[in-house]
Steps between C-alpha positions, in 0.01 A plus 500: 500500500517194275721398211414299191717255309464337162711217362416506131589172335420318181272243662367689803486835677540492877355805673539578868430770756714543808575744778814680620583207730538279188189300585302376198134586556355364176635314197361362177635304205348584162550286190654709222264498203481814286586852623139616529380202707810478716518871582127512572554245777808684629305827520207327671735358766671833577179706489402344833797685654522815287437738790783345702773407247778756472693326220522186289822333388521283190744221423479391137682236299461696179415845373206676663453734204429271205557771236845412360536859375452647846791644699368297795501163319 
């Protein structure tokens, strides 16, 4: 069982995969451009592990839902 992590920042996204012993198995830094390009690279990274990842945590320095009218903004 593996776990994913995303640090979503204004200049870069850091994505990582680790195991239950807290060992980082893979990590990538992605330059933040526009949502479509950035998330495409995030999805590509995690797709390599999709059969093994049980969950992904996200740390964000801003709203994840960009719709200011959303209850989740």
